[in-house]
C-alpha positions in Angstrom: -12.7 -72.0 -216.9 -10.1 -75.1 -217.7 -6.9 -75.7 -217.0 -4.4 -77.7 -218.9 -3.1 -81.0 -217.4 0.2 -82.5 -218.0 0.4 -86.0 -218.6 3.2 -87.9 -216.5 5.6 -90.0 -218.4 4.6 -94.0 -217.3 8.3 -94.3 -217.2 9.0 -91.6 -214.3 6.5 -92.3 -212.4 8.0 -96.1 -212.1 11.5 -94.4 -211.1 9.5 -92.0 -208.4 8.1 -95.7 -206.6 11.0 -97.6 -207.2 13.3 -94.5 -205.1 10.9 -95.1 -203.1 11.0 -98.4 -202.8 14.5 -98.3 -202.3 14.4 -95.6 -199.2 12.2 -98.2 -197.4 13.8 -101.1 -198.3 17.4 -99.1 -197.0 15.5 -97.9 -193.7 14.1 -101.0 -192.9 17.6 -102.4 -193.1 19.6 -99.9 -191.6 17.3 -100.6 -188.9 17.7 -103.8 -188.9 21.2 -103.6 -188.7 21.2 -101.4 -185.7 18.8 -104.1 -184.3 21.0 -106.8 -185.0 24.2 -105.0 -183.6 22.5 -104.2 -180.3 21.6 -107.6 -180.0 24.9 -109.2 -180.3 26.8 -106.4 -178.7 24.7 -105.4 -175.8 25.4 -101.6 -174.6 25.0 -100.2 -171.7 25.3 -96.1 -170.4 24.2 -96.8 -167.0 27.8 -97.8 -166.0 30.2 -96.4 -163.6 34.2 -96.7 -163.1 35.3 -98.5 -159.6 38.4 -99.9 -157.5 38.9 -101.7 -154.3 38.9 -99.0 -151.8 40.7 -99.7 -148.1 39.5 -97.5 -144.8 42.5 -96.9 -142.9 42.1 -96.6 -139.4 44.5 -96.6 -136.6 46.3 -99.9 -135.0 46.1 -98.6 -131.5 44.0 -96.0 -129.4 46.1 -92.6 -129.8 47.1 -89.6 -130.2 48.4 -88.5 -133.7 52.1 -87.7 -133.7 52.9 -87.3 -137.3 51.1 -87.5 -140.5 53.2 -88.4 -143.6 50.2 -88.2 -146.5 48.1 -85.8 -147.8 45.0 -85.4 -149.9 44.9 -87.1 -153.2 49.0 -88.0 -152.4 49.9 -91.4 -154.8 51.4 -93.9 -152.2 53.4 -96.9 -152.8 53.0 -100.3 -150.6 55.4 -99.9 -147.5 55.0 -95.8 -147.6 54.3 -94.8 -144.0 51.0 -92.9 -143.6 51.4 -92.2 -140.2 52.3 -92.2 -136.8 50.5 -92.8 -133.4 52.4 -91.6 -130.0 54.3 -94.8 -128.7 54.9 -93.4 -125.3 52.8 -95.3 -123.5 53.0 -98.6 -125.6 56.9 -98.6 -125.1 56.3 -98.1 -121.1 53.7 -101.4 -121.4 56.6 -103.3 -123.3 59.3 -102.1 -121.1 57.2 -103.6 -118.5 56.6 -106.7 -119.9 60.0 -107.1 -120.8 60.7 -106.8 -117.2 58.1 -109.1 -115.7 59.7 -111.7 -118.1 62.7 -111.2 -116.7 61.6 -111.7 -113.8 60.3 -115.0 -114.0 63.1 -116.1 -115.5 65.4 -115.0 -112.4 62.7 -117.4 -110.4 63.1 -120.1 -112.4 66.7 -120.0 -112.5 66.7 -119.9 -108.5 64.4 -122.3 -108.2 66.6 -124.4 -110.8 69.3 -124.3 -108.3 67.1 -124.7 -105.1 66.2 -128.2 -107.0 69.6 -129.2 -107.5 70.3 -128.7 -104.1 67.5 -130.2 -102.7 67.7 -133.4 -105.4 71.6 -133.7 -103.9 70.3 -134.4 -101.0 67.9 -136.6 -101.5 70.8 -138.4 -102.8 72.7 -138.5 -99.5 69.4 -139.9 -97.6 68.9 -142.6 -100.0 72.5 -142.9 -99.7 72.6 -142.9 -95.9 69.6 -145.6 -96.2 71.6 -148.1 -97.8 74.5 -147.7 -95.4 72.2 -148.1 -92.6 70.7 -151.3 -93.8 74.2 -152.6 -94.3 75.3 -151.7 -90.7 71.3 -153.2 -89.7 72.2 -156.3 -91.3 75.6 -157.0 -89.9 74.9 -156.3 -86.1 71.4 -159.2 -87.2 74.3 -161.4 -88.6 76.5 -160.7 -85.3 73.6 -161.4 -83.0 73.1 -164.9 -85.0 76.2 -165.9 -84.3 76.7 -165.0 -80.9 73.9 -166.4 -79.9 74.4 -170.4 -80.0 78.0 -169.2 -79.1 76.7 -168.0 -75.8 73.9 -171.0 -75.6 77.3 -172.9 -75.6 79.2 -171.4 -73.3 82.1 -170.5 -75.9 81.0 -166.7 -75.6 79.6 -164.4 -73.0 76.1 -162.6 -72.4 77.4 -159.3 -72.8 79.1 -160.0 -75.7 75.4 -160.9 -76.8 73.7 -158.1 -74.8 76.0 -155.6 -76.7 75.6 -157.0 -80.5 71.5 -157.3 -79.7 71.9 -153.2 -79.0 73.8 -152.4 -81.7 71.5 -154.1 -83.8 68.7 -152.1 -82.4 70.4 -148.8 -83.0 70.8 -149.9 -86.7 67.3 -150.2 -86.7 67.0 -147.0 -85.8 69.5 -145.2 -88.0 67.5 -146.9 -90.8 63.7 -145.7 -89.5 65.4 -142.2 -89.7 67.3 -142.7 -92.9 64.2 -143.7 -94.5 62.1 -140.8 -92.8 65.0 -137.8 -93.9 64.7 -139.6 -97.2 61.1 -138.6 -97.6 61.4 -136.0 -96.3 63.8 -135.1 -99.1 62.2 -136.4 -101.8 59.1 -134.1 -100.8 61.2 -131.2 -100.3 62.2 -131.5 -104.5 60.1 -129.1 -106.0 59.5 -128.8 -109.8 59.3 -125.3 -112.0 56.2 -126.1 -113.8 54.5 -123.3 -112.2 56.8 -120.6 -112.9 57.3 -121.8 -116.6 53.4 -121.7 -116.7 53.6 -118.0 -115.4 56.5 -117.4 -118.1 54.4 -118.4 -121.4 52.0 -115.8 -119.7 54.5 -113.3 -119.3 56.4 -114.0 -122.9 53.1 -113.9 -124.7 51.9 -110.4 -122.5 55.7 -109.4 -124.3 54.7 -110.1 -127.7 50.9 -108.4 -127.3 52.5 -105.3 -126.0 55.2 -105.4 -128.7 52.8 -105.9 -131.5 50.9 -102.9 -130.3 53.8 -101.1 -130.1 54.4 -101.7 -134.3 50.6 -100.4 -134.8 51.4 -97.4 -133.8 52.8 -96.9 -137.6 50.7 -97.2 -140.1 52.1 -98.5 -143.9 50.2 -98.4 -146.6 49.3 -101.8 -147.7 49.5 -101.3 -151.4 50.0 -98.9 -154.5 47.3 -96.3 -154.5 45.7 -92.5 -154.4 45.1 -91.6 -150.5 41.8 -89.8 -150.0 39.5 -88.1 -147.4 42.4 -87.4 -145.4 40.9 -86.4 -142.2 43.6 -85.9 -139.5 46.1 -83.9 -138.5 49.2 -84.2 -135.8 47.6 -83.9 -132.0 44.7 -85.4 -132.6 43.2 -88.2 -130.3 42.2 -91.4 -132.8 40.4 -94.4 -132.4 41.0 -98.2 -133.8 38.0 -98.3 -135.0 37.6 -94.6 -136.5 38.6 -94.6 -140.5 40.7 -91.8 -141.0 41.4 -92.3 -144.6 40.9 -94.1 -147.2 43.2 -95.9 -150.0 42.1 -96.7 -153.6 44.0 -100.0 -154.9 45.3 -98.3 -158.2 45.6 -102.2 -159.5 41.9 -103.0 -158.7 40.2 -100.8 -161.4 37.2 -102.3 -162.7 33.6 -100.9 -164.3 30.2 -101.9 -163.3 27.5 -101.6 -165.4 23.8 -102.6 -165.8 22.2 -104.2 -168.4 18.1 -105.2 -168.9 17.4 -108.7 -168.3 16.6 -109.3 -172.3 20.7 -108.9 -172.9 22.0 -110.9 -169.6 21.6 -114.1 -172.6 24.6 -112.4 -174.6 26.5 -111.7 -171.8 29.0 -114.6 -170.4 32.3 -114.7 -168.3 35.2 -113.6 -171.0 34.1 -111.7 -173.5 35.8 -108.4 -174.5 34.2 -105.2 -173.5 35.3 -101.9 -174.5 34.4 -98.8 -171.9 34.0 -95.0 -172.9 34.4 -92.7 -169.7 32.5 -89.4 -169.6 35.0 -87.2 -169.3 37.3 -88.9 -171.6 35.3 -90.6 -174.7 38.0 -90.2 -176.9 40.3 -92.5 -175.2 38.3 -96.3 -175.1 39.5 -98.3 -172.2 39.1 -102.2 -172.6 38.1 -104.8 -170.4 36.6 -108.5 -169.8 33.4 -109.6 -168.2 34.1 -111.4 -165.1 30.8 -112.4 -163.6 27.1 -111.5 -164.0 24.9 -110.7 -160.5 23.1 -113.2 -159.9 20.0 -110.9 -158.1 19.1 -108.0 -157.4 16.9 -106.3 -154.9 12.8 -105.3 -155.3 11.0 -102.1 -153.7 9.3 -105.2 -150.9 12.5 -106.9 -150.6 14.8 -103.8 -149.8 12.4 -102.8 -147.3 13.2 -105.6 -145.4 16.7 -105.2 -145.7 17.9 -107.4 -148.4 21.8 -107.7 -149.3 21.2 -108.3 -152.4 21.3 -104.7 -154.6 18.6 -102.7 -155.6 18.6 -101.3 -158.9 15.6 -98.8 -158.8 13.2 -98.4 -162.3 13.1 -95.1 -163.8 9.1 -95.3 -164.3 6.0 -96.6 -161.5 3.6 -97.3 -164.0 5.6 -99.2 -167.2 6.7 -102.2 -166.8 10.5 -102.2 -167.0 13.0 -105.6 -167.6 15.0 -105.3 -164.2 18.7 -104.3 -165.3 21.4 -106.4 -163.5 25.0 -105.7 -162.6 28.0 -106.9 -164.6 31.4 -107.0 -163.6 34.1 -105.4 -166.5 37.6 -105.8 -165.2 39.6 -103.0 -166.7 42.8 -104.0 -169.2 45.9 -102.7 -167.7 47.9 -100.1 -168.4 45.4 -98.1 -166.6 44.8 -94.3 -167.7 45.5 -91.4 -165.3 42.1 -90.6 -165.7 40.3 -93.4 -163.8 37.9 -91.8 -161.2 36.2 -93.9 -158.8 32.6 -93.2 -159.6 32.9 -91.8 -163.3 30.2 -92.0 -165.6 31.0 -94.2 -168.4 29.3 -96.6 -171.7 30.0 -99.9 -172.0 29.6 -102.5 -175.3 30.1 -105.7 -175.0 31.5 -108.3 -177.4 34.3 -107.3 -180.0 34.8 -104.5 -181.5 
């Protein structure tokens, strides 16, 4: 039994081959275009949104007296976040002020005593000068009378009296000199008191600083999260009680393969899509590219470099390095720390 055969028109055969060739070429061109675009515009789906976060703790130990912020509240720079009972620190300040006042009073009293002692020293110096003049006069009288007595012009008694007066003047001078020395030694200084005053003023400044830290203010505009304090609770300075997300510091952190790093450099533009709002792209700029990541061995040794784990253990994968991307203001309201993101680098 035979079946009829239909001969295919050669022109149709050529058209079919041409169509097939066109499809193959188009597929290759499309593949090449996609690969070229990925090469020129590196893209990463391993990215997240972050911001600077300040962990706020109490300035001094004490009992919380008032909390002025709640979870997820928006705060402005300078807003009062919470207060610590200032009673103990007010008492310490009052004690330091009293100590400063007492030392200042002691300095004033010492200065009055110094002025009196200085006046006595001046009087003693004047007494030395007077005794010196008296001695000089008495000695001069003796020198004049001695030849006159030898000549019989003056009596011996007058010479004896002059010599006695000279001896008395010498004693008076010696007494005046000793009195002046004692007066000089009695003149004190306020050096020790001044040093004590400086120490007391430093203690006062410390107490004032400690008192000021019983009120904790927001260091910048941001969002309060992790608020874990209530009035009446006792807190310590080393224990953070809330975190503040800096609203002016949003950025993205993306991980790119080491084979793509040659295309990534500081200043190139970036486009960010956040998983929760994929229809609203955000513009950004590459600010830095990581210089190193940890290996598993280095991680076990406690290295401080970032660790990016591979997805499998049996395939040699290209390492991925963190790229820091600064977001451009104004920032949208839907930004969240840790939000998943996709990032494309290069001009959109």
